[in-house]
C-alpha positions, 0 to 999 in steps of 0.5 A: 500500500503506497499511500500508507507508506508515504504517510508513515514517511511523512509523519516519521521522517519529513514531519520533523523539519516543519515541526522544528521550524514552527516551534522556533517561530512560535517561540519568537511570537510567544516572546512577543506575547509577553509584551505589556502592550495589548495589541502586540500581546494578542498578536504574539499569542494568536500567531504562536497558536496558529504556527503550532496548529499548522504543522499539526494539521500537516503532519497528523490530520492531512495524512489521516484524511488522505487514508480515509478518502482512499478507503471510502473511494475503494482505491488500492493505490494512490492515483489509481482511477476507479472503474465505474460500471455504466448502467 
């Protein structure tokens, strides 16, 4: 099953770089969230939360949705065209 192997590779190997990048950038905006001024504080925390949510969706949610879509459509391999019987 090609799709499951590609998802496993994405989560275990490729997912480290986006997670590390998101953590460092979210850390910088988190520091901005410690400001005494209201607007930069809100901007910092909201941006940090968004930056942490994006790789979670990319690493965990998107591959899961692809597997669910494959199982619903009945395809055996990624990119395979389903044959539809003409009635």
